[in-house]
N, CA, C and O atoms as CSV, one atom per row, in Angstrom:
chain,resi,resn,atom,element,x,y,z
A,1,MET,N,N,156.655,164.001,115.094
A,1,MET,CA,C,156.057,165.218,114.632
A,1,MET,C,C,155.603,165.043,113.180
A,1,MET,O,O,156.393,164.575,112.360
A,2,PRO,N,N,154.363,165.402,112.829
A,2,PRO,CA,C,153.884,165.210,111.467
A,2,PRO,C,C,154.636,166.088,110.487
A,2,PRO,O,O,155.108,167.178,110.810
A,3,ALA,N,N,154.725,165.569,109.289
A,3,ALA,CA,C,155.389,166.335,108.240
A,3,ALA,C,C,154.525,167.518,107.844
A,3,ALA,O,O,153.299,167.417,107.823
A,4,SER,N,N,155.144,168.611,107.539
A,4,SER,CA,C,154.369,169.774,107.116
A,4,SER,C,C,154.444,169.888,105.595
A,4,SER,O,O,155.490,169.660,104.987
A,5,PHE,N,N,153.327,170.241,105.009
A,5,PHE,CA,C,153.251,170.384,103.562
A,5,PHE,C,C,153.167,171.856,103.224
A,5,PHE,O,O,152.552,172.621,103.966
A,6,PRO,N,N,153.752,172.261,102.155
A,6,PRO,CA,C,153.650,173.655,101.750
A,6,PRO,C,C,152.197,174.024,101.480
A,6,PRO,O,O,151.377,173.157,101.181
A,7,ARG,N,N,151.894,175.257,101.582
A,7,ARG,CA,C,150.524,175.717,101.421
A,7,ARG,C,C,150.136,175.873,99.943
A,7,ARG,O,O,149.113,176.482,99.631
A,8,SER,N,N,150.920,175.346,99.072
A,8,SER,CA,C,150.622,175.471,97.633
A,8,SER,C,C,149.712,174.320,97.195
A,8,SER,O,O,150.107,173.491,96.375
A,9,ALA,N,N,148.534,174.273,97.727
A,9,ALA,CA,C,147.574,173.219,97.411
A,9,ALA,C,C,147.246,173.134,95.919
A,9,ALA,O,O,147.113,172.026,95.400
A,10,PRO,N,N,147.114,174.239,95.220
A,10,PRO,CA,C,146.805,174.117,93.790
A,10,PRO,C,C,147.834,173.285,93.021
A,10,PRO,O,O,147.471,172.578,92.081
A,11,SER,N,N,149.096,173.357,93.401
A,11,SER,CA,C,150.097,172.570,92.687
A,11,SER,C,C,149.902,171.085,92.952
A,11,SER,O,O,150.136,170.263,92.066
A,12,TRP,N,N,149.469,170.727,94.179
A,12,TRP,CA,C,149.184,169.322,94.469
A,12,TRP,C,C,147.973,168.846,93.675
A,12,TRP,O,O,147.951,167.718,93.182
A,13,ARG,N,N,146.975,169.700,93.555
A,13,ARG,CA,C,145.799,169.343,92.756
A,13,ARG,C,C,146.198,169.159,91.288
A,13,ARG,O,O,145.766,168.210,90.633
A,14,ALA,N,N,147.015,170.063,90.790
A,14,ALA,CA,C,147.467,169.949,89.399
A,14,ALA,C,C,148.242,168.655,89.191
A,14,ALA,O,O,148.083,167.986,88.170
A,15,LEU,N,N,149.074,168.309,90.153
A,15,LEU,CA,C,149.825,167.059,90.058
A,15,LEU,C,C,148.868,165.873,90.074
A,15,LEU,O,O,149.039,164.914,89.322
A,16,GLY,N,N,147.861,165.948,90.937
A,16,GLY,CA,C,146.870,164.884,91.001
A,16,GLY,C,C,146.147,164.712,89.675
A,16,GLY,O,O,145.960,163.589,89.206
A,17,LEU,N,N,145.742,165.815,89.074
A,17,LEU,CA,C,145.079,165.748,87.768
A,17,LEU,C,C,146.015,165.234,86.698
A,17,LEU,O,O,145.609,164.478,85.816
A,18,ALA,N,N,147.258,165.640,86.775
A,18,ALA,CA,C,148.236,165.202,85.783
A,18,ALA,C,C,148.439,163.698,85.841
A,18,ALA,O,O,148.765,163.082,84.826
A,19,VAL,N,N,148.254,163.097,87.006
A,19,VAL,CA,C,148.416,161.653,87.147
A,19,VAL,C,C,147.109,160.927,86.877
A,19,VAL,O,O,147.102,159.913,86.180
A,20,VAL,N,N,146.001,161.428,87.416
A,20,VAL,CA,C,144.727,160.749,87.324
A,20,VAL,C,C,144.127,160.827,85.928
A,20,VAL,O,O,143.586,159.833,85.442
A,21,LEU,N,N,144.207,161.962,85.280
A,21,LEU,CA,C,143.580,162.127,83.974
A,21,LEU,C,C,144.118,161.157,82.927
A,21,LEU,O,O,143.321,160.474,82.284
A,22,PRO,N,N,145.439,161.065,82.724
A,22,PRO,CA,C,145.917,160.101,81.716
A,22,PRO,C,C,145.568,158.662,82.063
A,22,PRO,O,O,145.261,157.869,81.174
A,23,VAL,N,N,145.612,158.316,83.347
A,23,VAL,CA,C,145.267,156.956,83.757
A,23,VAL,C,C,143.803,156.691,83.456
A,23,VAL,O,O,143.458,155.621,82.955
A,24,SER,N,N,142.935,157.654,83.756
A,24,SER,CA,C,141.507,157.499,83.483
A,24,SER,C,C,141.246,157.340,81.995
A,24,SER,O,O,140.464,156.482,81.587
A,25,LEU,N,N,141.891,158.155,81.193
A,25,LEU,CA,C,141.706,158.050,79.754
A,25,LEU,C,C,142.200,156.710,79.244
A,25,LEU,O,O,141.584,156.117,78.357
A,26,GLY,N,N,143.287,156.233,79.784
A,26,GLY,CA,C,143.841,154.961,79.360
A,26,GLY,C,C,142.934,153.796,79.705
A,26,GLY,O,O,142.856,152.826,78.951
A,27,VAL,N,N,142.245,153.879,80.839
A,27,VAL,CA,C,141.362,152.806,81.271
A,27,VAL,C,C,140.207,152.636,80.308
A,27,VAL,O,O,139.753,151.514,80.086
A,28,PHE,N,N,139.720,153.724,79.731
A,28,PHE,CA,C,138.560,153.655,78.872
A,28,PHE,C,C,138.881,153.616,77.387
A,28,PHE,O,O,137.960,153.636,76.571
A,29,SER,N,N,140.134,153.563,77.011
A,29,SER,CA,C,140.464,153.502,75.586
A,29,SER,C,C,140.386,152.068,75.099
A,29,SER,O,O,140.628,151.149,75.882
A,30,PRO,N,N,140.056,151.840,73.826
A,30,PRO,CA,C,139.939,150.485,73.301
A,30,PRO,C,C,141.222,149.689,73.405
A,30,PRO,O,O,141.176,148.470,73.572
A,31,ALA,N,N,142.363,150.348,73.311
A,31,ALA,CA,C,143.625,149.619,73.341
A,31,ALA,C,C,143.874,148.980,74.688
A,31,ALA,O,O,144.624,148.007,74.773
A,32,THR,N,N,143.273,149.493,75.736
A,32,THR,CA,C,143.504,148.967,77.064
A,32,THR,C,C,142.931,147.559,77.202
A,32,THR,O,O,143.508,146.718,77.891
A,33,PHE,N,N,141.809,147.304,76.555
A,33,PHE,CA,C,141.157,146.010,76.686
A,33,PHE,C,C,141.913,144.928,75.929
A,33,PHE,O,O,141.939,143.778,76.368
A,34,ALA,N,N,142.512,145.262,74.835
A,34,ALA,CA,C,143.185,144.296,73.984
A,34,ALA,C,C,144.626,144.098,74.444
A,34,ALA,O,O,145.397,145.053,74.534
A,35,ALA,N,N,144.974,142.861,74.730
A,35,ALA,CA,C,146.317,142.575,75.195
A,35,ALA,C,C,147.328,142.573,74.049
A,35,ALA,O,O,148.446,143.062,74.211
A,36,ASP,N,N,146.952,142.037,72.915
A,36,ASP,CA,C,147.876,141.893,71.800
A,36,ASP,C,C,147.149,142.291,70.519
A,36,ASP,O,O,146.210,141.615,70.100
A,37,VAL,N,N,147.582,143.388,69.898
A,37,VAL,CA,C,146.930,143.862,68.677
A,37,VAL,C,C,147.936,143.781,67.533
A,37,VAL,O,O,149.053,144.292,67.622
A,38,LEU,N,N,147.511,143.127,66.465
A,38,LEU,CA,C,148.322,142.948,65.276
A,38,LEU,C,C,147.541,143.502,64.092
A,38,LEU,O,O,146.377,143.154,63.895
A,39,VAL,N,N,148.181,144.370,63.299
A,39,VAL,CA,C,147.542,144.965,62.135
A,39,VAL,C,C,148.272,144.467,60.901
A,39,VAL,O,O,149.488,144.611,60.781
A,40,ILE,N,N,147.517,143.882,59.989
A,40,ILE,CA,C,148.100,143.325,58.775
A,40,ILE,C,C,147.519,144.072,57.584
A,40,ILE,O,O,146.302,144.143,57.411
A,41,THR,N,N,148.408,144.629,56.765
A,41,THR,CA,C,147.981,145.418,55.618
A,41,THR,C,C,149.091,145.410,54.576
A,41,THR,O,O,149.990,144.571,54.630
A,42,ASP,N,N,149.032,146.333,53.636
A,42,ASP,CA,C,150.134,146.572,52.708
A,42,ASP,C,C,150.167,148.055,52.387
A,42,ASP,O,O,149.354,148.820,52.907
A,43,SER,N,N,151.088,148.469,51.545
A,43,SER,CA,C,151.256,149.896,51.275
A,43,SER,C,C,150.077,150.496,50.517
A,43,SER,O,O,149.896,151.714,50.540
A,44,ARG,N,N,149.276,149.678,49.850
A,44,ARG,CA,C,148.112,150.184,49.118
A,44,ARG,C,C,146.866,150.307,49.991
A,44,ARG,O,O,145.852,150.850,49.551
A,45,HIS,N,N,146.935,149.812,51.211
A,45,HIS,CA,C,145.801,149.856,52.141
A,45,HIS,C,C,146.254,150.485,53.452
A,45,HIS,O,O,146.473,149.777,54.435
A,46,PRO,N,N,146.397,151.814,53.478
A,46,PRO,CA,C,146.874,152.472,54.691
A,46,PRO,C,C,145.872,152.328,55.839
A,46,PRO,O,O,144.663,152.231,55.625
A,47,VAL,N,N,146.403,152.319,57.047
A,47,VAL,CA,C,145.563,152.209,58.236
A,47,VAL,C,C,145.878,153.353,59.187
A,47,VAL,O,O,146.961,153.938,59.146
A,48,LYS,N,N,144.920,153.656,60.035
A,48,LYS,CA,C,145.099,154.658,61.084
A,48,LYS,C,C,145.410,153.887,62.361
A,48,LYS,O,O,144.532,153.260,62.954
A,49,THR,N,N,146.666,153.945,62.772
A,49,THR,CA,C,147.073,153.196,63.957
A,49,THR,C,C,146.729,153.964,65.222
A,49,THR,O,O,146.430,155.157,65.177
A,50,MET,N,N,146.774,153.261,66.359
A,50,MET,CA,C,146.476,153.905,67.633
A,50,MET,C,C,147.684,153.918,68.547
A,50,MET,O,O,147.653,154.545,69.606
A,51,GLY,N,N,148.745,153.235,68.154
A,51,GLY,CA,C,149.966,153.185,68.964
A,51,GLY,C,C,150.005,151.916,69.802
A,51,GLY,O,O,149.020,151.550,70.442
A,52,GLY,N,N,151.139,151.259,69.789
A,52,GLY,CA,C,151.310,150.060,70.595
A,52,GLY,C,C,151.022,148.760,69.854
A,52,GLY,O,O,151.373,147.686,70.343
A,53,GLU,N,N,150.400,148.835,68.703
A,53,GLU,CA,C,150.103,147.628,67.961
A,53,GLU,C,C,151.292,147.241,67.085
A,53,GLU,O,O,152.143,148.074,66.772
A,54,ARG,N,N,151.339,145.986,66.699
A,54,ARG,CA,C,152.374,145.525,65.756
A,54,ARG,C,C,151.808,145.660,64.356
A,54,ARG,O,O,150.714,145.172,64.075
A,55,LEU,N,N,152.538,146.314,63.486
A,55,LEU,CA,C,152.092,146.544,62.115
A,55,LEU,C,C,152.887,145.668,61.164
A,55,LEU,O,O,154.117,145.713,61.135
A,56,ILE,N,N,152.176,144.879,60.396
A,56,ILE,CA,C,152.793,144.047,59.362
A,56,ILE,C,C,152.324,144.566,58.013
A,56,ILE,O,O,151.125,144.595,57.733
A,57,GLU,N,N,153.271,144.974,57.180
A,57,GLU,CA,C,152.961,145.348,55.806
A,57,GLU,C,C,153.447,144.214,54.913
A,57,GLU,O,O,154.650,143.985,54.790
A,58,LEU,N,N,152.522,143.515,54.299
A,58,LEU,CA,C,152.854,142.309,53.553
A,58,LEU,C,C,153.776,142.555,52.367
A,58,LEU,O,O,154.446,141.627,51.912
A,59,ASP,N,N,153.826,143.773,51.859
A,59,ASP,CA,C,154.700,144.062,50.727
A,59,ASP,C,C,156.030,144.698,51.150
A,59,ASP,O,O,156.784,145.171,50.300
A,60,GLU,N,N,156.315,144.711,52.421
A,60,GLU,CA,C,157.568,145.310,52.912
A,60,GLU,C,C,158.797,144.591,52.340
A,60,GLU,O,O,159.756,145.247,51.933
A,61,ALA,N,N,158.782,143.259,52.305
A,61,ALA,CA,C,159.920,142.516,51.767
A,61,ALA,C,C,160.142,142.863,50.294
A,61,ALA,O,O,161.280,143.027,49.853
A,62,TYR,N,N,159.069,142.969,49.553
A,62,TYR,CA,C,159.176,143.346,48.138
A,62,TYR,C,C,159.805,144.737,47.994
A,62,TYR,O,O,160.650,144.954,47.126
A,63,ARG,N,N,159.387,145.671,48.847
A,63,ARG,CA,C,159.931,147.033,48.765
A,63,ARG,C,C,161.422,147.054,49.129
A,63,ARG,O,O,162.192,147.801,48.526
A,64,ILE,N,N,161.823,146.257,50.088
A,64,ILE,CA,C,163.243,146.176,50.453
A,64,ILE,C,C,164.042,145.593,49.283
A,64,ILE,O,O,165.113,146.092,48.938
A,65,GLU,N,N,163.505,144.533,48.682
A,65,GLU,CA,C,164.185,143.927,47.538
A,65,GLU,C,C,164.280,144.914,46.377
A,65,GLU,O,O,165.284,144.930,45.664
A,66,ALA,N,N,163.267,145.723,46.180
A,66,ALA,CA,C,163.295,146.731,45.122
A,66,ALA,C,C,164.378,147.768,45.393
A,66,ALA,O,O,165.058,148.213,44.469
A,67,GLU,N,N,164.544,148.156,46.665
A,67,GLU,CA,C,165.628,149.087,47.035
A,67,GLU,C,C,166.984,148.487,46.705
A,67,GLU,O,O,167.859,149.161,46.161
A,68,LEU,N,N,167.150,147.220,47.038
A,68,LEU,CA,C,168.446,146.559,46.819
A,68,LEU,C,C,168.751,146.359,45.341
A,68,LEU,O,O,169.914,146.369,44.938
A,69,SER,N,N,167.715,146.179,44.536
A,69,SER,CA,C,167.951,145.900,43.112
A,69,SER,C,C,167.723,147.099,42.203
A,69,SER,O,O,167.703,146.952,40.981
A,70,ALA,N,N,167.555,148.261,42.774
A,70,ALA,CA,C,167.324,149.462,41.958
A,70,ALA,C,C,168.560,149.814,41.135
A,70,ALA,O,O,169.680,149.816,41.645
A,71,GLU,N,N,168.341,150.109,39.866
A,71,GLU,CA,C,169.375,150.586,38.959
A,71,GLU,C,C,170.609,149.693,38.927
A,71,GLU,O,O,171.737,150.181,38.985
A,72,LEU,N,N,170.392,148.390,38.834
A,72,LEU,CA,C,171.520,147.467,38.735
A,72,LEU,C,C,172.060,147.443,37.312
A,72,LEU,O,O,171.305,147.602,36.353
A,73,PRO,N,N,173.357,147.245,37.178
A,73,PRO,CA,C,173.936,147.128,35.830
A,73,PRO,C,C,173.498,145.815,35.175
A,73,PRO,O,O,173.094,144.879,35.865
A,74,ALA,N,N,173.577,145.750,33.861
A,74,ALA,CA,C,173.159,144.565,33.107
A,74,ALA,C,C,174.128,143.396,33.314
A,74,ALA,O,O,173.726,142.235,33.233
A,75,GLU,N,N,175.367,143.690,33.575
A,75,GLU,CA,C,176.386,142.648,33.779
A,75,GLU,C,C,176.110,141.929,35.110
A,75,GLU,O,O,176.117,142.579,36.155
A,76,PRO,N,N,175.867,140.601,35.105
A,76,PRO,CA,C,175.513,139.861,36.318
A,76,PRO,C,C,176.547,139.974,37.443
A,76,PRO,O,O,176.178,140.111,38.610
A,77,GLU,N,N,177.841,139.919,37.098
A,77,GLU,CA,C,178.867,139.983,38.143
A,77,GLU,C,C,178.869,141.358,38.829
A,77,GLU,O,O,179.001,141.460,40.048
A,78,GLN,N,N,178.722,142.402,38.017
A,78,GLN,CA,C,178.676,143.751,38.589
A,78,GLN,C,C,177.416,143.954,39.441
A,78,GLN,O,O,177.467,144.574,40.504
A,79,ALA,N,N,176.285,143.421,38.957
A,79,ALA,CA,C,175.030,143.540,39.704
A,79,ALA,C,C,175.134,142.807,41.042
A,79,ALA,O,O,174.679,143.310,42.070
A,80,THR,N,N,175.733,141.622,41.022
A,80,THR,CA,C,175.899,140.848,42.252
A,80,THR,C,C,176.785,141.596,43.238
A,80,THR,O,O,176.471,141.669,44.426
A,81,ALA,N,N,177.869,142.140,42.762
A,81,ALA,CA,C,178.778,142.887,43.629
A,81,ALA,C,C,178.086,144.124,44.229
A,81,ALA,O,O,178.276,144.442,45.403
A,82,LEU,N,N,177.293,144.805,43.420
A,82,LEU,CA,C,176.595,145.998,43.912
A,82,LEU,C,C,175.562,145.636,44.979
A,82,LEU,O,O,175.446,146.330,45.989
A,83,VAL,N,N,174.819,144.562,44.763
A,83,VAL,CA,C,173.830,144.134,45.760
A,83,VAL,C,C,174.539,143.740,47.054
A,83,VAL,O,O,174.068,144.067,48.144
A,84,LYS,N,N,175.662,143.044,46.939
A,84,LYS,CA,C,176.417,142.668,48.147
A,84,LYS,C,C,176.878,143.906,48.910
A,84,LYS,O,O,176.809,143.949,50.138
A,85,ARG,N,N,177.346,144.907,48.178
A,85,ARG,CA,C,177.767,146.163,48.830
A,85,ARG,C,C,176.580,146.827,49.529
A,85,ARG,O,O,176.700,147.320,50.650
A,86,ARG,N,N,175.444,146.831,48.852
A,86,ARG,CA,C,174.249,147.432,49.459
A,86,ARG,C,C,173.832,146.671,50.725
A,86,ARG,O,O,173.461,147.274,51.732
A,87,LEU,N,N,173.899,145.353,50.653
A,87,LEU,CA,C,173.550,144.552,51.832
A,87,LEU,C,C,174.513,144.830,52.981
A,87,LEU,O,O,174.092,144.977,54.128
A,88,ASN,N,N,175.806,144.903,52.669
A,88,ASN,CA,C,176.802,145.173,53.707
A,88,ASN,C,C,176.661,146.575,54.282
A,88,ASN,O,O,176.805,146.770,55.489
A,89,SER,N,N,176.379,147.553,53.421
A,89,SER,CA,C,176.269,148.921,53.910
A,89,SER,C,C,175.007,149.116,54.753
A,89,SER,O,O,174.960,150.002,55.606
A,90,GLY,N,N,173.986,148.291,54.514
A,90,GLY,CA,C,172.755,148.363,55.311
A,90,GLY,C,C,172.947,147.860,56.725
A,90,GLY,O,O,172.221,148.249,57.640
A,91,GLY,N,N,173.926,146.994,56.897
A,91,GLY,CA,C,174.270,146.492,58.224
A,91,GLY,C,C,173.152,145.738,58.917
A,91,GLY,O,O,172.275,145.156,58.279
A,92,THR,N,N,173.208,145.765,60.237
A,92,THR,CA,C,172.243,145.011,61.032
A,92,THR,C,C,170.829,145.586,60.922
A,92,THR,O,O,169.851,144.855,61.076
A,93,ASP,N,N,170.719,146.879,60.659
A,93,ASP,CA,C,169.394,147.465,60.510
A,93,ASP,C,C,168.675,146.859,59.306
A,93,ASP,O,O,167.499,146.506,59.396
A,94,LEU,N,N,169.377,146.739,58.187
A,94,LEU,CA,C,168.788,146.144,56.999
A,94,LEU,C,C,168.454,144.673,57.245
A,94,LEU,O,O,167.388,144.205,56.846
A,95,GLN,N,N,169.344,143.954,57.887
A,95,GLN,CA,C,169.083,142.546,58.200
A,95,GLN,C,C,167.841,142.399,59.077
A,95,GLN,O,O,167.037,141.487,58.883
A,96,ARG,N,N,167.694,143.306,60.042
A,96,ARG,CA,C,166.531,143.278,60.929
A,96,ARG,C,C,165.259,143.564,60.144
A,96,ARG,O,O,164.239,142.906,60.351
A,97,ARG,N,N,165.316,144.563,59.225
A,97,ARG,CA,C,164.149,144.897,58.408
A,97,ARG,C,C,163.721,143.726,57.526
A,97,ARG,O,O,162.530,143.439,57.404
A,98,ILE,N,N,164.686,143.057,56.917
A,98,ILE,CA,C,164.381,141.913,56.052
A,98,ILE,C,C,163.767,140.780,56.865
A,98,ILE,O,O,162.751,140.206,56.475
A,99,ALA,N,N,164.391,140.462,58.000
A,99,ALA,CA,C,163.881,139.385,58.849
A,99,ALA,C,C,162.476,139.691,59.349
A,99,ALA,O,O,161.608,138.818,59.356
A,100,SER,N,N,162.259,140.917,59.761
A,100,SER,CA,C,160.947,141.317,60.261
A,100,SER,C,C,159.896,141.249,59.160
A,100,SER,O,O,158.769,140.820,59.405
A,101,ALA,N,N,160.249,141.662,57.967
A,101,ALA,CA,C,159.301,141.636,56.848
A,101,ALA,C,C,158.860,140.210,56.537
A,101,ALA,O,O,157.668,139.954,56.368
A,102,TYR,N,N,159.800,139.291,56.459
A,102,TYR,CA,C,159.436,137.908,56.146
A,102,TYR,C,C,158.747,137.231,57.334
A,102,TYR,O,O,157.868,136.392,57.134
A,103,GLN,N,N,159.125,137.574,58.548
A,103,GLN,CA,C,158.450,137.025,59.722
A,103,GLN,C,C,156.991,137.487,59.747
A,103,GLN,O,O,156.098,136.722,60.112
A,104,GLY,N,N,156.759,138.727,59.362
A,104,GLY,CA,C,155.394,139.239,59.311
A,104,GLY,C,C,154.522,138.478,58.327
A,104,GLY,O,O,153.368,138.165,58.622
A,105,VAL,N,N,155.071,138.181,57.162
A,105,VAL,CA,C,154.331,137.390,56.174
A,105,VAL,C,C,154.014,136.007,56.734
A,105,VAL,O,O,152.896,135.516,56.580
A,106,ALA,N,N,154.988,135.378,57.381
A,106,ALA,CA,C,154.771,134.063,57.972
A,106,ALA,C,C,153.717,134.122,59.079
A,106,ALA,O,O,152.880,133.226,59.184
A,107,ASP,N,N,153.753,135.162,59.898
A,107,ASP,CA,C,152.776,135.303,60.977
A,107,ASP,C,C,151.365,135.483,60.424
A,107,ASP,O,O,150.421,134.875,60.927
A,108,ALA,N,N,151.217,136.309,59.398
A,108,ALA,CA,C,149.903,136.532,58.789
A,108,ALA,C,C,149.378,135.232,58.182
A,108,ALA,O,O,148.201,134.900,58.322
A,109,TRP,N,N,150.253,134.512,57.517
A,109,TRP,CA,C,149.859,133.233,56.913
A,109,TRP,C,C,149.443,132.248,57.994
A,109,TRP,O,O,148.431,131.563,57.845
A,110,SER,N,N,150.210,132.162,59.086
A,110,SER,CA,C,149.895,131.197,60.143
A,110,SER,C,C,148.578,131.530,60.846
A,110,SER,O,O,147.923,130.637,61.383
A,111,LEU,N,N,148.187,132.807,60.847
A,111,LEU,CA,C,146.902,133.196,61.443
A,111,LEU,C,C,145.735,132.977,60.481
A,111,LEU,O,O,144.573,133.072,60.877
A,112,GLY,N,N,146.043,132.685,59.230
A,112,GLY,CA,C,144.993,132.434,58.253
A,112,GLY,C,C,144.327,133.699,57.729
A,112,GLY,O,O,143.158,133.666,57.343
A,113,ILE,N,N,145.042,134.798,57.709
A,113,ILE,CA,C,144.486,136.066,57.240
A,113,ILE,C,C,144.114,135.930,55.762
A,113,ILE,O,O,144.908,135.460,54.946
A,114,THR,N,N,142.892,136.351,55.439
A,114,THR,CA,C,142.399,136.189,54.073
A,114,THR,C,C,142.174,137.498,53.341
A,114,THR,O,O,141.979,137.493,52.126
A,115,SER,N,N,142.195,138.619,54.046
A,115,SER,CA,C,141.910,139.909,53.442
A,115,SER,C,C,142.638,140.989,54.230
A,115,SER,O,O,142.966,140.793,55.401
A,116,ILE,N,N,142.892,142.127,53.593
A,116,ILE,CA,C,143.536,143.233,54.302
A,116,ILE,C,C,142.751,144.510,54.065
A,116,ILE,O,O,142.070,144.633,53.047
A,117,PRO,N,N,142.829,145.448,54.968
A,117,PRO,CA,C,143.519,145.368,56.252
A,117,PRO,C,C,142.794,144.424,57.204
A,117,PRO,O,O,141.581,144.232,57.125
A,118,ALA,N,N,143.579,143.846,58.100
A,118,ALA,CA,C,143.049,142.946,59.122
A,118,ALA,C,C,143.599,143.394,60.466
A,118,ALA,O,O,144.794,143.659,60.597
A,119,VAL,N,N,142.731,143.478,61.459
A,119,VAL,CA,C,143.142,143.797,62.822
A,119,VAL,C,C,142.863,142.560,63.653
A,119,VAL,O,O,141.719,142.117,63.762
A,120,VAL,N,N,143.917,142.006,64.239
A,120,VAL,CA,C,143.818,140.778,65.009
A,120,VAL,C,C,144.102,141.106,66.475
A,120,VAL,O,O,145.090,141.768,66.792
A,121,VAL,N,N,143.230,140.640,67.356
A,121,VAL,CA,C,143.405,140.863,68.790
A,121,VAL,C,C,143.577,139.526,69.469
A,121,VAL,O,O,142.783,138.605,69.278
A,122,ASP,N,N,144.624,139.430,70.265
A,122,ASP,CA,C,144.933,138.235,71.059
A,122,ASP,C,C,144.995,136.968,70.215
A,122,ASP,O,O,144.687,135.884,70.711
A,123,GLN,N,N,145.383,137.082,68.965
A,123,GLN,CA,C,145.495,135.969,68.020
A,123,GLN,C,C,144.217,135.143,67.958
A,123,GLN,O,O,144.246,133.959,67.620
A,124,ARG,N,N,143.088,135.782,68.289
A,124,ARG,CA,C,141.825,135.048,68.359
A,124,ARG,C,C,140.693,135.736,67.601
A,124,ARG,O,O,139.858,135.073,66.986
A,125,TYR,N,N,140.668,137.049,67.646
A,125,TYR,CA,C,139.594,137.825,67.023
A,125,TYR,C,C,140.168,138.637,65.872
A,125,TYR,O,O,141.286,139.146,65.957
A,126,VAL,N,N,139.391,138.754,64.789
A,126,VAL,CA,C,139.863,139.530,63.646
A,126,VAL,C,C,138.719,140.363,63.073
A,126,VAL,O,O,137.571,139.921,63.014
A,127,VAL,N,N,139.061,141.565,62.660
A,127,VAL,CA,C,138.138,142.420,61.926
A,127,VAL,C,C,138.821,142.725,60.592
A,127,VAL,O,O,139.954,143.205,60.557
A,128,TYR,N,N,138.120,142.441,59.504
A,128,TYR,CA,C,138.637,142.699,58.162
A,128,TYR,C,C,138.059,143.990,57.601
A,128,TYR,O,O,136.897,144.317,57.838
A,129,GLY,N,N,138.877,144.715,56.860
A,129,GLY,CA,C,138.403,145.844,56.085
A,129,GLY,C,C,138.296,147.165,56.829
A,129,GLY,O,O,137.961,148.175,56.211
A,130,GLU,N,N,138.561,147.202,58.111
A,130,GLU,CA,C,138.461,148.452,58.881
A,130,GLU,C,C,139.829,149.094,58.945
A,130,GLU,O,O,140.733,148.539,59.570
A,131,PRO,N,N,140.017,150.267,58.309
A,131,PRO,CA,C,141.323,150.915,58.313
A,131,PRO,C,C,141.639,151.678,59.604
A,131,PRO,O,O,142.784,152.081,59.810
A,132,ASP,N,N,140.653,151.881,60.468
A,132,ASP,CA,C,140.863,152.566,61.740
A,132,ASP,C,C,141.029,151.501,62.824
A,132,ASP,O,O,140.063,150.843,63.211
A,133,VAL,N,N,142.246,151.339,63.304
A,133,VAL,CA,C,142.555,150.265,64.249
A,133,VAL,C,C,141.751,150.419,65.537
A,133,VAL,O,O,141.253,149.425,66.065
A,134,ALA,N,N,141.614,151.623,66.049
A,134,ALA,CA,C,140.858,151.832,67.288
A,134,ALA,C,C,139.408,151.388,67.121
A,134,ALA,O,O,138.842,150.777,68.027
A,135,ARG,N,N,138.803,151.687,65.975
A,135,ARG,CA,C,137.417,151.248,65.738
A,135,ARG,C,C,137.324,149.730,65.655
A,135,ARG,O,O,136.380,149.131,66.171
A,136,ALA,N,N,138.303,149.111,65.005
A,136,ALA,CA,C,138.299,147.651,64.892
A,136,ALA,C,C,138.428,147.014,66.274
A,136,ALA,O,O,137.714,146.064,66.592
A,137,VAL,N,N,139.337,147.539,67.091
A,137,VAL,CA,C,139.516,147.007,68.443
A,137,VAL,C,C,138.252,147.229,69.266
A,137,VAL,O,O,137.866,146.357,70.044
A,138,ALA,N,N,137.609,148.366,69.110
A,138,ALA,CA,C,136.360,148.638,69.837
A,138,ALA,C,C,135.275,147.639,69.435
A,138,ALA,O,O,134.514,147.173,70.284
A,139,ARG,N,N,135.202,147.312,68.148
A,139,ARG,CA,C,134.221,146.311,67.702
A,139,ARG,C,C,134.493,144.954,68.320
A,139,ARG,O,O,133.568,144.242,68.709
A,140,ILE,N,N,135.756,144.602,68.407
A,140,ILE,CA,C,136.114,143.316,69.021
A,140,ILE,C,C,135.757,143.325,70.499
A,140,ILE,O,O,135.213,142.349,71.015
A,141,GLU,N,N,136.056,144.411,71.173
A,141,GLU,CA,C,135.735,144.501,72.601
A,141,GLU,C,C,134.234,144.477,72.844
A,141,GLU,O,O,133.771,143.896,73.825
A,142,GLN,N,N,133.471,145.108,71.953
A,142,GLN,CA,C,132.008,145.076,72.057
A,142,GLN,C,C,131.525,143.626,71.909
A,142,GLN,O,O,130.644,143.184,72.647
A,143,HIS,N,N,132.092,142.909,70.975
A,143,HIS,CA,C,131.737,141.502,70.781
A,143,HIS,C,C,132.103,140.676,72.017
A,143,HIS,O,O,131.319,139.835,72.459
A,144,ARG,N,N,133.286,140.916,72.570
A,144,ARG,CA,C,133.715,140.188,73.770
A,144,ARG,C,C,132.743,140.411,74.936
A,144,ARG,O,O,132.432,139.476,75.674
A,145,ARG,N,N,132.269,141.646,75.097
A,145,ARG,CA,C,131.344,141.934,76.195
A,145,ARG,C,C,129.999,141.243,75.962
A,145,ARG,O,O,129.363,140.780,76.908
A,146,ALA,N,N,129.571,141.177,74.700
A,146,ALA,CA,C,128.290,140.546,74.379
A,146,ALA,C,C,128.376,139.027,74.415
A,146,ALA,O,O,127.389,138.354,74.712
A,147,GLN,N,N,129.535,138.493,74.118
A,147,GLN,CA,C,129.752,137.033,74.078
A,147,GLN,C,C,130.870,136.660,75.044
A,147,GLN,O,O,131.970,136.335,74.598
A,148,PRO,N,N,130.624,136.696,76.355
A,148,PRO,CA,C,131.729,136.433,77.314
A,148,PRO,C,C,132.272,135.023,77.256
A,148,PRO,O,O,133.190,134.684,78.003
């Protein structure tokens, strides 16, 4: 015997739209075409992100070091002890932030980035100077379509 469906067809249509609309929008967004998006900048060059990209701020390590060394006493032994306490109190989150900051600098250097902001797609294409990540990715995708 066939299954019977409730007569509330509008709710099924609404569910269909709720599923189809976001998928359709996602298919045509610039981020969908790019498999790996990396944004390299610093705190003086803000960017408009689109979500899902990896953001590297080249001055992040410096800012973390400034936090750790803020208002240190003049006495070297006291300053050392205070920094150690700050490092310990930061725990694994601080260690992760420091590691990520330096890894980002190494990654940017290994890609040969020469200017910021830089948007890198698939470690192959780069757009310099565009603070809107979606526009930079769209330019790269336009180039890919023109130069298959």
